[in-house]
N, C-alpha and C positions, 0 to 999 in steps of 0.2 A: 427299628423305630419307623413307623409310617407317619407321613405328614397328616396332621389332623384336619387340614383343609384340602378338599379334593381339587385337582387341577387338570387342565388340558395340556398334554405334552405338545411342545412346539412341532415335533415331527408329525403328529396326528391332526394338527389344526387344519381346517379347510374353510373355504368360503370367506365370509366376513371376518371370522376369527383369525384366519391366517393373514388376511390383509391388515387387520389391526395390529397383530403381532409384528408384522413387517414395518408398519408405521412407527410403532413404539421403538423398535430397534434403531430405525433410522433417526428418529427424533431425539431419543435419549443418548444415542451414540454407543450402543452396546451390541454385543454379538448374541447375547442370551437374554430372553425376556424374563424379568423378575417373576418369582413364584406368585407374588400378589396379583399380577395381571393375569397369570394363567389360572389362578383360583377364581377371579372375577368372571372368567370366561365360562364357568360352570353355572353361573346365576343368570337367569333369563334377563337379557337387556342390560346387565350390569357393566360389562366391559365397554361397549360403545358409549354408554352414558358417562362412566368414570373417566375414560380417556378423553372424551369430548370436553369434560369439565376442566381438566388440568392441562391438556395439551397447550393451550395458549400461554400458560405460565412457563412451560418449558421453552416455547418459541421466543418468548420475550426475555429469556435469561434470568427470570426471577429466582428460581431455586439455585441457579449457578452463583448469582450474586451473594445470596445468603450463605451458600456453602463456602465460598471463598473467604467471607468474613468469619464464619464459624470456625474454620480451620486455624485461624489466628488466635482464637480465644478458648478453644475446646481443651479439655483435660486429656493429655496423652500420657499414658502410663510408662514408666521406665521399666522395661523388661530386661531380662538377661539377653546377652547378645545372640542374635539369630544369623549372624554373618557366616559365610562359608559357602562352598559350592553346592548348588542345588540345580535341578532341572530348570531351564529357562521358563517353563510354564508356571513356576511358583511366583515369580515377580509379575508375570502377565496376569495371573489370577488376582493377586493382591491389588495391582493397579486398576484392574477393571472394577472390582468391588468397591475400592476406595472411591472411585469416581461415581459409579451408579448409585450405591447405597446412600452416599451423602446427599446427592441431588434429590433422590427419591424421598429421603427423610423430610425434606421441606415441602416438596410438591404433594406427596401423599399425606403429610401432616396437615397441610392446608385443607385437603379434602376432608379429613377426619374432623377438623375444627368446624368446617362449613356444615357438615352433616349433623354435628352435635349442637349447632347453634352457638358455638363458642368463638365466632369471629371477633377479632379485636375491634373495639369501638374507635380507636385512634390509630394513627400510623398510616403511611401511604406505601403500598407495595411498589417497589422499584425494580425495573429491569436492568440488565447489564450484559456484558459480553459473555457468550457461552464458553464454558470451560472445555478445552479440547479433550475429547474422549480418547483413551488409549487405543491404538490400532493393534489389537492383539487377537489371537485366536485361542480360545480356551479349550482345554482338554474336555473329554466327555464328562457329563454330569454322572458321577459314579453311582451305581446301585450296589447293594450288598454282594451280589454275585460277581462284581467286577474286581473286587479286592479281597484280601484275606480276612477271615473272621476277626483277627486281632486288629487289623486296620479299621474295620467298620466299628468295632467296639470303641476304638479310640475316637473316631468321629462322633459317636454318641456321647462319650464322656465330655469331649470338648464342647459339644452343643449345650451342655448343662451349665457351663461356666457363664456367670453373669446373668442368669435367668432362673425363674422359679416356677412359672405356670405349668400345669400339666393338663393335657399333653403339650409337649414342646413342638414348635415348628422347627423342622430340621433345616438349619442354615445351609444354603446352597454352596457357599464359599468352601465349607469344609468338605463337601462332596467333590468339588473340583480339586481340592488339595489332597484328596485321598490317594491320588495317583503318585504322590510324593510322600510316602509314609515316614521316611526318615526326617523330613522337615516337620511333619505333623508331630512327631515325637519331641522335637525341640520346642515347638510351639506349646505343647502341653506342659513341658517342664518349665517354660518361661511364665505361663499363665497360672500355674498351680499356686505359687506363693501369693499373688495378688487376689486370687479367688479366695484363698484361705483367710487372709487378713481383712477382707471386705473392701479393699481399695478398688477392686474391679467394679463391684456393684455400685460403689459411690461415684466413680467416674462416669459410668454408664448413666446413672440417674441424673447427675448434674448436666451432662451433655444433652441428654434427652429433654430435660426441662428447658434448657436454653433454646434448643431447636424448636420446641413446641411453642414457646412465646413468639418466636419469629414467624412460625407457620401460621399462627392465628392472624397475624397481619397480612400474610400472603393470601389468606382465605378471603380477604376483602376483594381480591381480583377475580374470584370465581363467579361466573354468571351462568346459572343453570336452573332448570326447574327441578323440584324435588322428585326423585325417582320412586317408582312403585316399591322397589325392593330396598328402600333406604336403610332399614334396620339391618338387613343381612350384609349390605355393602359396608356399612359403618363397622359392624362387628368384625368382618374379615380384614378390612384395611387397617383398622386400629390394632388388631393383633400383630400385624406385621410391623407397623410403625413403632409400637410400644415395646415389642419384643424382638423379633428376628432382625429387622433392619435397625431398630433402636440400639441393640447391643452390639451388632457387628460393625457399625460405624466407629465405635470406640476401639473395639478389638482389632479391626483391620488396620486402623491408623497407627495403633500402638505397635503392632507387629511390623509394619513398614518402617517405623522409626527405629526399630531394633535391627533392621537389615543393614 
């Protein structure tokens, strides 16, 4: 499966793009730049505009504050136990994505709301303490040639859980976890029942709707001029917020709860 949105690889980024990637890593507190930012780097002027629009929200702790509250009220699925010995990288990957995806859900959700003209008419965006980012080093973002065909097929099956659009954005978390295939087998077994009975989709939809309502309030804090490529930026960012990031926030949190 190839990603439907082209992206600039971090290793090949140069000049302004490389500098912006470094700033995103430092500001969000991650070792890997989310695919949505790498996709925006392929659109003329989109990355500097989008990052400039939402960086102040990150610096003021607005997405962090919402993420902390959201975690207390979000639906977390009860999965079969995923306890047991696994490579240390498994918990590192889960911690990293649990942190970055949840915060990005609010910051990027606010950007989508602003671009769509759906900013809330009431409510005051509030800042807060920044959530500490996990100090971890992630394994390589796996490509099909890095793992067995069986493992890659499992990554693609898992990526369909909780999502419907075609083509799908391949969630990076599964690519990092592909280096621990036995753990992915347990994850697939744990998610299969909630995928089959519809509870996974319902949890994702409910959590995504809650986050979107809060993001519309955060959008009031965005101060920017409308970009030339507004439609392309909105299409790309919305796809990640409503699908790849939107589903993985619930899936990752539920997996961690089962650990």
